[in-house]
Every structure is written in C-alpha cells, then in structure tokens.
BAMARFI-759055 format. One record per residue: chain; x, y, z of N, C-alpha, C, O in turn; residue number from 1; residue in three letters. Coordinates in steps of 0.1 Angstrom, whole numbers, plus 5000, padded with zeros to 4 digits. Atoms other than C-alpha are relative to their C-alpha. Example, Ala and Ser with C-alpha at 12.3 -4.5 7.8 and 13.67 -1.06 7.14 Angstrom:
BEGIN
mol,n.u,n.v,n.w,ca.u,ca.v,ca.w,c.u,c.v,c.w,o.u,o.v,o.w,seq,type
A,5009,4988,5000,5123,4955,5078,5009,5012,5000,5019,5012,5007,1,ALA $
A,4991,4989,5000,5137,4989,5071,4992,5011,5008,4997,5022,5009,2,SER $
// end
This chain:
BEGIN
mol,n.u,n.v,n.w,ca.u,ca.v,ca.w,c.u,c.v,c.w,o.u,o.v,o.w,seq,type
A,4994,5012,4997,1899,4828,6155,5005,4993,4988,4998,4993,4978,1,MET $
A,4994,5007,5011,1922,4808,6133,4999,4985,5002,4998,4980,5013,2,HIS $
A,5000,5015,4999,1920,4771,6125,5012,4996,5008,5023,5000,5005,3,ILE $
A,4989,5005,4992,1941,4753,6150,5001,5006,5014,5007,5001,5023,4,GLY $
A,5000,4993,4987,1936,4778,6178,4989,4993,5008,4978,4990,5004,5,GLU $
A,5010,5007,4992,1918,4761,6207,4988,5009,5003,4989,5021,5005,6,PRO $
A,5013,4993,4998,1881,4770,6211,4996,4998,5014,4987,5005,5019,7,ARG $
A,5004,5004,4987,1879,4755,6246,5013,4995,5007,5022,4990,5001,8,PHE $
A,4988,5005,4993,1904,4746,6274,5001,4985,4999,4992,4977,4996,9,PRO $
A,4998,5014,4999,1920,4712,6277,4990,4993,5009,4987,4998,5020,10,ASP $
A,5011,5006,4993,1893,4688,6289,5002,4985,4999,5006,4979,4989,11,THR $
A,5001,5015,5000,1891,4651,6299,4987,4996,4994,4976,5001,4998,12,ILE $
A,5012,5004,5007,1867,4634,6276,5000,4985,5000,5010,4978,4999,13,VAL $
A,5001,5015,5000,1854,4598,6278,5004,4995,4986,5003,5002,4976,14,CYS $
A,4996,5006,5012,1867,4574,6251,4989,5000,4989,4992,5002,4977,15,GLY $
A,5011,5000,5009,1833,4571,6235,4997,5014,4993,4994,5015,4982,16,GLN $
A,5002,4986,5006,1828,4609,6231,5012,5004,4991,5009,5010,4981,17,CYS $
A,4989,4997,5009,1863,4612,6217,4999,4993,4987,5002,4999,4977,18,ASN $
A,5002,5008,5012,1856,4585,6193,4988,5006,4991,4990,5006,4979,19,SER $
A,5011,4993,5007,1823,4602,6183,5004,5012,4992,5000,5014,4981,20,ALA $
A,4994,4988,5007,1842,4634,6175,5007,4996,4988,5005,5002,4977,21,ASP $
A,4993,5004,5012,1865,4616,6152,4992,4993,4989,4994,4996,4978,22,GLY $
A,5009,5006,5009,1838,4595,6136,4992,5010,4992,4991,5009,4980,23,THR $
A,5007,4989,5007,1818,4626,6128,5009,5008,4990,5004,5010,4979,24,VAL $
A,4991,4993,5008,1848,4644,6114,5003,4992,4987,5004,4998,4976,25,LYS $
A,4997,5008,5012,1856,4615,6091,4988,4998,4991,4989,5000,4979,26,ARG $
A,5012,5003,5009,1821,4607,6079,4995,5013,4993,4991,5012,4982,27,LYS $
A,5005,4987,5006,1812,4644,6073,5011,5008,4993,5009,5019,4988,28,LEU $
A,4988,4994,5007,1847,4652,6059,5002,5014,5006,5005,5024,4999,29,ASN $
A,4997,4987,4993,1852,4680,6085,5015,5002,5002,5022,4992,5001,30,LEU $
A,4986,4998,4998,1886,4696,6090,5006,4992,5012,5000,4992,5023,31,PRO $
A,4993,5008,4989,1910,4674,6111,5003,5009,5011,5004,5005,5023,32,LYS $
A,4996,4991,4989,1920,4705,6130,4988,5005,5009,4991,5012,5019,33,SER $
A,5012,4996,4993,1884,4711,6142,4997,4989,5010,4998,4977,5007,34,PHE $
A,5005,5009,4990,1872,4695,6174,4987,5006,5007,4987,5018,5010,35,SER $
A,5012,4995,4992,1838,4697,6191,5003,5000,5015,5011,4991,5019,36,PHE $
A,4998,5000,4985,1838,4706,6228,4991,4989,5006,4981,4985,4999,37,SER $
A,5009,5010,4993,1823,4681,6253,4985,5005,5000,4976,4996,4998,38,PRO $
A,5014,4995,4999,1791,4703,6256,4994,4999,4986,4982,4997,4984,39,SER $
A,5005,5001,5014,1788,4703,6217,4998,4986,4997,4988,4982,4990,40,GLU $
A,5002,5015,5003,1793,4665,6215,4987,4996,5006,4980,4987,5000,41,ILE $
A,5013,5004,4994,1764,4662,6239,4988,5002,4992,4978,4996,4993,42,ARG $
A,5011,4996,5009,1742,4678,6213,4997,4988,4990,4985,4986,4986,43,VAL $
A,5003,5009,5011,1746,4650,6187,5003,4985,5004,5002,4976,4995,44,PHE $
A,4998,5014,4996,1753,4618,6208,4989,4996,5010,4983,5005,5017,45,ILE $
A,5008,5005,4989,1731,4596,6229,5008,4989,5006,5011,4978,5000,46,LYS $
A,4991,5010,4993,1751,4577,6255,4991,4988,5004,4979,4990,5008,47,ALA $
A,5007,5012,4996,1741,4541,6262,5010,4992,5009,5021,4991,5005,48,ARG $
A,4991,5008,4991,1755,4520,6291,5006,4988,4993,4999,4980,4987,49,PRO $
A,4992,5012,5005,1782,4495,6280,4999,4998,4985,5001,4987,4981,50,HIS $
A,5001,5000,5015,1776,4503,6243,5006,5012,4994,5008,5022,5001,51,GLU $
A,4995,4988,5006,1789,4527,6218,4989,5011,5000,4977,5007,5000,52,LYS $
A,5010,4989,5001,1772,4561,6217,4993,5000,4986,4999,4997,4976,53,HIS $
A,5007,4997,5012,1745,4567,6191,5004,5014,4995,5004,5023,5003,54,ASP $
A,4996,4987,5005,1756,4595,6168,4989,5005,4990,4985,4997,4980,55,ILE $
A,5010,4994,5009,1731,4618,6150,5009,5009,4991,5012,5021,4994,56,ASP $
A,4991,4993,5009,1753,4629,6120,4994,5013,4995,5001,5023,4992,57,HIS $
A,5007,4988,5005,1727,4654,6107,5001,5011,5011,5004,5023,5007,58,GLU $
A,4999,4990,4989,1727,4672,6141,5014,5005,5001,5017,5017,5003,59,ARG $
A,4986,4996,5000,1765,4672,6141,5003,5010,4989,5010,5019,4991,60,ALA $
A,4997,4991,5011,1767,4688,6107,4993,5013,5002,4999,5024,4999,61,LEU $
A,5007,4987,4997,1741,4714,6116,5007,5008,5011,5009,5020,5010,62,ASN $
A,4993,4993,4989,1760,4722,6148,5014,5005,4994,5017,5017,4997,63,LEU $
A,4988,4996,5006,1793,4724,6128,4998,5013,4992,5005,5023,4994,64,PHE $
A,5003,4988,5008,1778,4749,6104,4996,5012,5008,5000,5023,5005,65,ASN $
A,5004,4989,4991,1763,4769,6132,5013,5006,5006,5015,5018,5007,66,LEU $
A,4988,4995,4994,1797,4771,6149,5009,5008,4990,5014,5019,4994,67,ILE $
A,4991,4993,5009,1817,4781,6118,4994,5013,4995,5001,5022,4992,68,ILE $
A,5007,4988,5005,1791,4806,6107,4999,5011,5011,4996,5023,5008,69,ASN $
A,5001,4990,4990,1790,4823,6141,5013,5004,5006,5014,5012,5016,70,SER $
A,4987,4997,4995,1827,4824,6147,5008,5007,4989,5004,5009,4978,71,SER $
A,4991,4993,5009,1856,4843,6131,5011,4991,4995,5022,4995,4995,72,ASN $
A,4990,5009,5006,1873,4814,6114,5006,5006,4988,4998,5012,4980,73,PHE $
A,4994,4993,5011,1898,4826,6089,4998,4991,4987,4996,4997,4976,74,SER $
A,5002,5008,5012,1896,4796,6065,5000,4985,5005,5004,4982,5016,75,SER $
A,4999,5014,4999,1893,4758,6062,5007,4994,4989,5009,4982,4988,76,PHE $
// end
C-alpha cells in the first residue's frame, strides 16, 4: 500500500470523529495523507453527548504505529 491510497471505503463520519482524526494528526505530527478509519477512531475516543469527544492521544499513537508496522506502506 502506498501513502495516499485508501485503506477503507468512503464512509460518512460524524463531525466530532472527523475532528478527532485531524486533531490527533496535528498533535502527533502524523502524515496529512493518513486517516484513521471509523472503527480505528473508536479505539482512541470517548464520545460524550452534546460535548466534544475525549481523545486518548497515547492510544492513537500506539494504534498508528501498529497500523504502519503491520501494513506495506512504502514511505512517509
């Protein structure tokens, strides 16, 4: 798999989950071309009614490392 190739099909994602994906990428300095799937986002967020999701950045980084180490990414 090359960076920029989709890892999952087009999916509708709630605004808070989409925001969590971007926040994690900025805070952890992850590649802009990388996106977590909805099921992956579920691993590092805790949804709360009428509030922003809580984000576990350490879990997100561990998940990112697991994903890139178990895939055939060519480079970042």
